[in-house]
VOMI-643179 format. One record per residue: residue number from 0; residue in three letters; x negated, y negated, z of N, C-alpha, C in turn. Coordinates in pm, whole numbers. Atoms other than C-alpha are relative to their C-alpha. Layout:
! VOMI-643179
+-----+-----+--------+--------+--------+--------+--------+--------+--------+--------+--------+
|   k |   r |    nxx |    nyy |    nzz |   caxx |   cayy |   cazz |    cxx |    cyy |    czz |
+-----+-----+--------+--------+--------+--------+--------+--------+--------+--------+--------+
| NUM | ALA |      X |      Y |      Z |      X |      Y |      Z |      X |      Y |      Z |
...
+-----+-----+--------+--------+--------+--------+--------+--------+--------+--------+--------+
! end
This chain:
! VOMI-643179
+-----+-----+--------+--------+--------+--------+--------+--------+--------+--------+--------+
|   k |   r |    nxx |    nyy |    nzz |   caxx |   cayy |   cazz |    cxx |    cyy |    czz |
+-----+-----+--------+--------+--------+--------+--------+--------+--------+--------+--------+
|   0 | MET |    -91 |     64 |    -92 |  -1632 |   -492 |  -7224 |     25 |     90 |    122 |
|   1 | LYS |    -25 |    -95 |   -108 |  -1573 |   -175 |  -7019 |   -115 |      0 |     99 |
|   2 | ARG |    118 |      3 |    -86 |  -1930 |   -190 |  -6887 |      2 |   -120 |     93 |
|   3 | ILE |     -3 |    122 |    -81 |  -1884 |   -547 |  -6766 |     99 |     16 |    114 |
|   4 | GLY |   -101 |    -22 |   -105 |  -1567 |   -453 |  -6577 |    -50 |     94 |    107 |
|   5 | ASN |     55 |    -94 |    -96 |  -1740 |   -156 |  -6414 |   -109 |    -64 |     84 |
|   6 | LYS |    109 |     66 |    -71 |  -2042 |   -364 |  -6324 |     53 |    -99 |    103 |
|   7 | ILE |    -60 |     97 |    -94 |  -1826 |   -634 |  -6168 |     60 |     74 |    119 |
|   8 | ARG |    -59 |    -78 |   -110 |  -1638 |   -370 |  -5964 |   -107 |     54 |     92 |
|   9 | GLU |    108 |    -51 |    -83 |  -1966 |   -222 |  -5845 |    -60 |   -110 |     86 |
|  10 | GLU |     62 |    109 |    -73 |  -2103 |   -560 |  -5746 |     92 |    -57 |    106 |
|  11 | VAL |    -96 |     53 |    -97 |  -1789 |   -679 |  -5574 |     42 |    116 |     88 |
|  12 | ASN |    -35 |   -106 |    -95 |  -1746 |   -468 |  -5268 |    141 |    -23 |     49 |
|  13 | LEU |   -138 |     11 |    -44 |  -1373 |   -432 |  -5239 |     15 |     72 |    133 |
|  14 | ILE |    -15 |    -55 |   -134 |  -1279 |   -372 |  -4882 |    118 |     95 |      1 |
|  15 | ASN |   -106 |    -99 |    -15 |  -1081 |    -56 |  -4830 |     67 |    -20 |    135 |
|  16 | LEU |    -71 |      7 |   -126 |   -817 |    -51 |  -4562 |    -61 |     96 |    101 |
|  17 | SER |     60 |    -98 |    -90 |   -980 |    259 |  -4419 |   -131 |    -51 |     59 |
|  18 | GLU |    124 |     57 |    -50 |  -1309 |     70 |  -4386 |     27 |   -102 |    111 |
|  19 | ILE |    -35 |     99 |   -102 |  -1136 |   -203 |  -4185 |     42 |     71 |    128 |
|  20 | VAL |    -54 |    -70 |   -116 |   -959 |     41 |  -3956 |   -105 |     86 |     67 |
|  21 | GLU |    100 |    -92 |    -53 |  -1250 |    280 |  -3913 |    -88 |    -70 |    104 |
|  22 | GLY |     78 |     58 |   -109 |  -1419 |    208 |  -3582 |     76 |   -103 |     81 |
|  23 | ASN |    -80 |    100 |    -70 |  -1149 |    -40 |  -3480 |    138 |     54 |     38 |
|  24 | GLU |   -130 |    -60 |    -28 |   -869 |    204 |  -3403 |     59 |    -50 |    131 |
|  25 | ILE |    -48 |     44 |   -131 |   -845 |    101 |  -3039 |     56 |   -142 |     -9 |
|  26 | PHE |    -47 |    137 |     17 |   -811 |   -265 |  -3138 |    138 |     -4 |    -63 |
|  27 | PHE |   -129 |      1 |     68 |   -524 |   -193 |  -3377 |    110 |     64 |     85 |
|  28 | ILE |    -98 |    -59 |    -90 |   -350 |     31 |  -3125 |     38 |    -99 |    110 |
|  29 | LEU |    -29 |    102 |   -101 |   -381 |   -242 |  -2861 |     83 |   -114 |    -59 |
|  30 | LEU |    -80 |    102 |     68 |   -245 |   -496 |  -3111 |    145 |     49 |    -15 |
|  31 | TYR |   -134 |    -59 |     11 |     50 |   -264 |  -3177 |     69 |      2 |    136 |
|  32 | CYS |    -56 |      1 |   -136 |    102 |   -227 |  -2800 |     46 |   -140 |     39 |
|  33 | CYS |    -38 |    138 |    -33 |    107 |   -606 |  -2761 |    127 |    -42 |    -73 |
|  34 | ILE |   -120 |     34 |     76 |    367 |   -644 |  -3035 |    123 |     68 |     60 |
|  35 | ILE |   -112 |    -75 |    -57 |    590 |   -373 |  -2888 |     31 |    -52 |    141 |
|  36 | LEU |    -21 |     57 |   -133 |    540 |   -517 |  -2539 |     76 |   -132 |     -9 |
|  37 | TYR |    -71 |    126 |     23 |    654 |   -857 |  -2669 |    148 |     26 |    -31 |
|  38 | VAL |   -139 |    -35 |     35 |    967 |   -698 |  -2820 |     75 |     46 |    125 |
|  39 | ASN |    -66 |    -51 |   -121 |   1047 |   -516 |  -2494 |     25 |   -110 |    102 |
|  40 | ILE |    -16 |    107 |    -98 |    991 |   -819 |  -2271 |    106 |    -99 |    -48 |
|  41 | SER |   -104 |     88 |     54 |   1204 |  -1034 |  -2503 |    138 |     61 |     21 |
|  42 | TYR |   -128 |    -68 |    -22 |   1481 |   -775 |  -2483 |     39 |     -6 |    148 |
|  43 | LEU |    -31 |      3 |   -143 |   1456 |   -761 |  -2103 |     44 |   -140 |     45 |
|  44 | ARG |    -39 |    137 |    -33 |   1477 |  -1141 |  -2080 |    142 |    -32 |    -46 |
|  45 | GLU |   -128 |     35 |     61 |   1782 |  -1159 |  -2304 |    108 |    105 |     24 |
|  46 | HIS |    -95 |   -110 |    -19 |   1957 |   -843 |  -2182 |    134 |    -48 |     55 |
|  47 | LYS |   -125 |     47 |    -61 |   2212 |  -1024 |  -1967 |     85 |    -75 |   -103 |
|  48 | GLU |    -71 |     75 |    104 |   2304 |  -1258 |  -2252 |     56 |     93 |   -107 |
|  49 | ILE |    -47 |    -97 |    100 |   2331 |   -966 |  -2495 |    124 |     72 |     52 |
|  50 | LYS |   -116 |    -69 |    -59 |   2568 |   -783 |  -2258 |    122 |    -91 |      3 |
|  51 | GLU |   -111 |     95 |     -3 |   2781 |  -1096 |  -2216 |     60 |    -20 |   -140 |
|  52 | ASN |    -49 |     19 |    137 |   2803 |  -1145 |  -2593 |     71 |    125 |    -51 |
|  53 | LEU |    -70 |   -124 |     37 |   2895 |   -779 |  -2641 |    138 |      3 |     65 |
|  54 | GLY |   -128 |      3 |    -71 |   3170 |   -829 |  -2382 |    103 |    -90 |    -65 |
|  55 | SER |    -93 |     93 |     63 |   3319 |  -1112 |  -2584 |     53 |     49 |   -135 |
|  56 | ILE |    -47 |    -55 |    127 |   3368 |   -893 |  -2894 |    123 |     86 |     26 |
|  57 | SER |   -125 |    -75 |    -16 |   3723 |   -768 |  -2916 |      5 |    114 |   -102 |
|  58 | PRO |    -15 |   -107 |     99 |   3829 |   -448 |  -3095 |     40 |    -51 |   -138 |
|  59 | GLU |    -38 |     59 |    129 |   3984 |   -666 |  -3366 |   -121 |    -60 |    -71 |
|  60 | ASP |    123 |     57 |     57 |   3653 |   -849 |  -3415 |    -91 |    111 |    -53 |
|  61 | GLU |     85 |   -111 |     40 |   3474 |   -515 |  -3436 |     45 |     57 |   -135 |
|  62 | LYS |    -53 |    -51 |    127 |   3703 |   -404 |  -3721 |    -34 |    -93 |   -116 |
|  63 | GLU |     28 |     98 |    104 |   3624 |   -724 |  -3914 |   -149 |    -11 |    -34 |
|  64 | MET |    144 |      7 |     26 |   3246 |   -674 |  -3900 |    -34 |     62 |   -135 |
|  65 | ILE |     44 |    -53 |    129 |   3071 |   -619 |  -4231 |    -61 |    138 |     18 |
|  66 | LEU |     61 |   -129 |    -34 |   2857 |   -341 |  -4085 |     44 |     34 |    142 |
|  67 | SER |    -42 |    -40 |   -134 |   3022 |   -166 |  -3796 |   -109 |     83 |     64 |
|  68 | PRO |    106 |    -73 |    -70 |   2796 |    -15 |  -3529 |      6 |    151 |    -19 |
|  69 | ASP |    -11 |   -145 |     17 |   2930 |    333 |  -3603 |    -24 |     45 |   -144 |
|  70 | SER |     28 |    -39 |    139 |   2829 |    327 |  -3972 |   -134 |     72 |     -9 |
|  71 | LEU |    122 |    -78 |     21 |   2559 |    556 |  -4106 |   -121 |    -91 |    -24 |
|  72 | VAL |    109 |     94 |     30 |   2350 |    261 |  -4229 |    -58 |    -57 |    129 |
|  73 | VAL |     46 |     56 |   -126 |   2333 |    108 |  -3882 |    -73 |    106 |     82 |
|  74 | MET |     67 |   -107 |    -74 |   2244 |    444 |  -3727 |   -139 |     29 |    -58 |
|  75 | LEU |    131 |    -23 |     62 |   1962 |    499 |  -3979 |    -95 |   -114 |     31 |
|  76 | PHE |     84 |    114 |    -36 |   1834 |    147 |  -3918 |    -46 |     11 |    145 |
|  77 | SER |     34 |    -15 |   -142 |   1844 |    213 |  -3542 |   -105 |    110 |     21 |
|  78 | LEU |     98 |   -108 |    -12 |   1654 |    540 |  -3583 |   -138 |    -45 |    -47 |
|  79 | VAL |    128 |     51 |     51 |   1383 |    372 |  -3793 |    -59 |   -102 |     97 |
|  80 | PHE |     46 |    100 |    -96 |   1363 |     80 |  -3550 |    -55 |     66 |    126 |
|  81 | ASN |     48 |    -69 |   -119 |   1331 |    316 |  -3253 |   -128 |     77 |    -26 |
|  82 | PHE |    126 |    -67 |     31 |   1060 |    510 |  -3432 |   -117 |    -95 |     17 |
|  83 | PHE |    110 |     94 |     -9 |    845 |    201 |  -3463 |     -8 |    -68 |    136 |
|  84 | ARG |      0 |     66 |   -129 |    949 |     53 |  -3129 |    -45 |     93 |    112 |
|  85 | ARG |     27 |    -91 |   -111 |    912 |    364 |  -2916 |    -78 |    124 |    -41 |
|  86 | TRP |     45 |   -136 |     23 |    846 |    699 |  -3071 |   -141 |      8 |    -57 |
|  87 | MET |    136 |     -2 |     53 |    532 |    616 |  -3267 |   -101 |    -23 |    112 |
|  88 | LEU |     89 |     23 |   -113 |    376 |    484 |  -2948 |    -14 |    127 |     85 |
|  89 | TYR |      6 |   -126 |    -76 |    466 |    808 |  -2769 |    -95 |     98 |    -69 |
|  90 | ILE |     88 |    -91 |     75 |    294 |   1007 |  -3044 |   -145 |    -41 |     15 |
|  91 | ILE |    138 |     50 |    -13 |    -16 |    787 |  -3030 |    -53 |     28 |    141 |
|  92 | ALA |     43 |    -22 |   -139 |    -30 |    813 |  -2649 |    -31 |    147 |     25 |
|  93 | VAL |     23 |   -143 |    -20 |     -1 |   1192 |  -2654 |   -129 |     43 |    -69 |
|  94 | VAL |    120 |    -37 |     74 |   -273 |   1225 |  -2919 |   -125 |    -58 |     66 |
|  95 | MET |    117 |     65 |    -59 |   -507 |    977 |  -2748 |    -35 |     55 |    138 |
|  96 | THR |     27 |    -46 |   -137 |   -469 |   1105 |  -2392 |    -21 |    150 |     10 |
|  97 | GLU |      6 |   -146 |     -2 |   -436 |   1476 |  -2471 |     46 |     56 |    134 |
|  98 | SER |    -49 |    -38 |   -131 |   -240 |   1507 |  -2148 |    137 |     66 |    -10 |
|  99 | ILE |   -129 |    -69 |     -4 |     42 |   1754 |  -2085 |    102 |    -88 |     72 |
| 100 | PHE |    -89 |     88 |    -76 |    190 |   1509 |  -1833 |     58 |   -110 |    -91 |
| 101 | ILE |    -44 |    105 |     94 |    207 |   1231 |  -2096 |     90 |     61 |   -106 |
| 102 | LEU |    -84 |    -68 |     98 |    352 |   1481 |  -2344 |    141 |     21 |     56 |
| 103 | ILE |   -131 |    -25 |    -62 |    634 |   1574 |  -2103 |     77 |   -131 |     15 |
| 104 | ILE |    -66 |    130 |    -15 |    711 |   1208 |  -2023 |     46 |    -52 |   -136 |
| 105 | SER |    -33 |     49 |    135 |    706 |   1121 |  -2394 |    119 |     75 |    -59 |
| 106 | VAL |   -113 |    -79 |     52 |    943 |   1405 |  -2485 |    129 |    -41 |     69 |
| 107 | VAL |   -120 |     42 |    -74 |   1187 |   1304 |  -2210 |     46 |   -138 |    -48 |
| 108 | LEU |    -35 |    133 |     47 |   1176 |    938 |  -2320 |     52 |      4 |   -144 |
| 109 | PHE |    -47 |    -17 |    137 |   1216 |   1045 |  -2684 |    145 |     49 |     -1 |
| 110 | LEU |   -136 |    -55 |     -4 |   1527 |   1247 |  -2598 |    101 |   -102 |     49 |
| 111 | TYR |    -90 |    106 |    -46 |   1681 |    961 |  -2400 |     22 |   -105 |   -109 |
| 112 | GLY |    -12 |     98 |    108 |   1609 |    719 |  -2685 |     84 |     53 |   -115 |
| 113 | LEU |    -79 |    -61 |    107 |   1754 |    960 |  -2941 |    147 |      7 |     40 |
| 114 | TYR |   -138 |     -4 |    -50 |   2064 |   1010 |  -2728 |     64 |   -139 |     -7 |
| 115 | ASP |    -52 |    137 |      1 |   2107 |    634 |  -2689 |     31 |    -46 |   -142 |
| 116 | THR |    -20 |     42 |    138 |   2071 |    578 |  -3063 |    117 |     71 |    -67 |
| 117 | ILE |   -103 |    -78 |     69 |   2303 |    856 |  -3175 |    138 |    -13 |     64 |
| 118 | PHE |   -130 |     -9 |    -66 |   2577 |    852 |  -2912 |     56 |   -132 |     51 |
| 119 | ASN |    -52 |    133 |    -37 |   2607 |    483 |  -2819 |     17 |    -82 |   -126 |
| 120 | TYR |    -16 |     57 |    132 |   2737 |    385 |  -3158 |    113 |   -101 |    -11 |
| 121 | SER |   -109 |     97 |      8 |   3042 |    175 |  -3077 |    -26 |   -115 |     96 |
| 122 | ILE |     14 |    117 |    -87 |   3069 |   -168 |  -2917 |     44 |     35 |    142 |
| 123 | GLU |    -50 |    -40 |   -132 |   3271 |    -15 |  -2631 |   -106 |     79 |     77 |
| 124 | LYS |    104 |    -80 |    -66 |   2996 |    238 |  -2557 |   -123 |    -84 |     32 |
| 125 | LEU |    114 |     88 |    -26 |   2726 |    -27 |  -2587 |     25 |    -90 |    120 |
| 126 | LYS |    -36 |     84 |   -115 |   2912 |   -244 |  -2334 |    -22 |     74 |    131 |
| 127 | LYS |      8 |    -79 |   -122 |   2914 |     38 |  -2079 |   -138 |     58 |     27 |
| 128 | SER |    127 |    -71 |    -14 |   2571 |    189 |  -2143 |   -112 |    -91 |     50 |
| 129 | SER |    120 |     70 |    -48 |   2258 |     84 |  -1958 |   -127 |     75 |    -38 |
| 130 | ILE |    116 |    -81 |     37 |   2030 |    342 |  -2116 |   -105 |    -84 |    -72 |
| 131 | GLY |     95 |     86 |     72 |   1873 |     83 |  -2349 |    -81 |    -87 |     93 |
| 132 | LEU |     71 |     82 |    -99 |   1786 |   -138 |  -2053 |   -103 |     83 |     75 |
| 133 | TYR |     92 |    -85 |    -75 |   1632 |    147 |  -1856 |   -117 |     46 |    -88 |
| 134 | LEU |    107 |    -39 |     91 |   1437 |    264 |  -2160 |    -98 |   -114 |    -24 |
| 135 | ALA |     88 |    116 |     21 |   1301 |    -87 |  -2219 |    -89 |    -23 |    122 |
| 136 | ILE |     80 |     16 |   -123 |   1188 |   -110 |  -1855 |   -109 |    107 |      7 |
| 137 | ILE |     96 |   -110 |     -7 |   1023 |    233 |  -1863 |   -105 |    -14 |   -111 |
| 138 | ASP |     94 |     19 |    111 |    868 |    164 |  -2205 |   -102 |   -110 |     30 |
| 139 | THR |     91 |    110 |    -35 |    720 |   -161 |  -2075 |   -111 |     50 |     92 |
| 140 | PHE |    101 |    -58 |    -88 |    544 |     23 |  -1792 |    -88 |     99 |    -76 |
| 141 | TYR |     72 |    -99 |     80 |    444 |    301 |  -2032 |   -106 |    -68 |    -86 |
| 142 | ILE |     92 |     73 |     88 |    286 |     52 |  -2272 |   -114 |    -62 |     80 |
| 143 | VAL |    104 |     63 |    -83 |    101 |   -135 |  -1997 |    -99 |    104 |     49 |
| 144 | LEU |     89 |   -105 |    -49 |    -38 |    187 |  -1849 |    -84 |     60 |   -113 |
| 145 | PHE |     75 |    -53 |    114 |   -136 |    317 |  -2192 |   -107 |   -100 |    -45 |
| 146 | ALA |     99 |    102 |     37 |   -311 |    -13 |  -2274 |   -116 |     -2 |    100 |
| 147 | ILE |    106 |     -8 |   -102 |   -501 |      6 |  -1944 |    -86 |    123 |    -24 |
| 148 | PHE |     76 |   -120 |     31 |   -599 |    361 |  -2032 |    -95 |    -25 |   -117 |
| 149 | LEU |     84 |     26 |    118 |   -729 |    247 |  -2371 |   -116 |    -94 |     32 |
| 150 | LEU |    103 |     98 |    -30 |   -920 |    -48 |  -2228 |   -107 |     51 |     95 |
| 151 | PHE |     95 |    -33 |   -106 |  -1082 |    109 |  -1925 |    -41 |    147 |      7 |
| 152 | ILE |     32 |   -141 |    -17 |  -1069 |    486 |  -1940 |    -55 |     60 |   -128 |
| 153 | ASN |     41 |    -60 |    127 |  -1105 |    570 |  -2306 |   -130 |    -60 |    -44 |
+-----+-----+--------+--------+--------+--------+--------+--------+--------+--------+--------+
! end
């Protein structure tokens, strides 16, 4: 019985994830860029509405929230979300371009994003802060330029 199982495994070529990715790295990075670009453009479109809705939340409403913005869980979620939305792309761009200029820009953007995530933790601070908007605008240009680099230069 063991022989039959081994023979079947040998005959059936199971596709490894590494086999799929190997040679198609640029495609998957461009796909990731498109997804992140969609998230950023959606945020930019809805930014005004988000700010208005934040303005309608009173301090009493904030106290009644199940998860308040200043809780540790929300901060950890924000850090993980920012890693996949921004920081992983910065790392990929630095590795792919091998440019000191891109490294410096990525570090500055990382620090701004980290500051925004850690220190804009209350509804009041979110109402006043525009760092998220500026980061989304800059990230959108960053993604587009990086995608152009991948398509035409790399």
